[in-house]
C-alpha positions in Angstrom: -39.3 18.2 13.6 -40.3 16.0 16.5 -41.8 18.0 19.4 -39.3 16.6 21.9 -36.4 17.6 19.7 -37.9 21.0 19.2 -38.3 21.5 23.0 -34.8 20.3 23.6 -33.4 22.8 21.2 -35.4 25.6 22.9 -33.9 24.5 26.3 -30.4 24.6 24.9 -30.9 28.0 23.3 -32.4 29.3 26.6 -29.4 28.1 28.5 -27.0 29.8 26.0 -28.9 33.1 26.1 -29.0 33.1 29.9 -25.2 32.5 30.0 -24.6 35.3 27.6 -26.8 37.7 29.6 -25.0 36.8 32.8 -21.6 37.3 31.1 -22.7 40.7 29.8 -24.0 41.7 33.2 -20.7 40.8 34.8 -18.7 42.5 32.1 -20.7 45.7 32.1 -18.9 48.6 33.8 -20.1 49.3 37.3 -20.7 53.0 37.7 -23.1 55.7 38.5 -24.8 55.7 35.1 -28.3 55.1 36.6 -27.8 57.9 39.2 -26.5 60.3 36.5 -29.4 59.4 34.2 -31.9 60.0 37.0 -30.4 63.3 38.0 -30.3 64.4 34.3 -33.9 63.3 33.9 -35.1 65.2 36.9 -33.2 68.3 35.8 -34.9 68.2 32.4 -38.3 67.8 34.1 -37.6 70.8 36.3 -36.5 72.8 33.3 -39.6 71.9 31.4 -41.8 72.8 34.3 -40.1 76.2 34.5 -40.6 76.8 30.8 -44.3 75.8 31.2 -44.7 78.1 34.2 -42.9 81.1 32.7 -45.1 84.2 32.2 -45.9 84.8 28.6 -45.6 88.4 27.4 -47.7 89.6 24.5 -45.9 91.4 21.7 -47.3 94.8 21.1 -49.1 94.9 17.8 -48.0 97.9 15.8 
């Protein structure tokens, strides 16, 4: 394939992909998913830190 033809095909595909990405971005529901995800993430981190900091009790050997 000639290099100029190959480059032209890449430019066409690039334009198509950018248009698809923009259409998806506009169609995606606007919401608080990032805020919810961040809050859930920090809650899990806090829970993990509490588990790591919890005092460990030794089971009495009988």
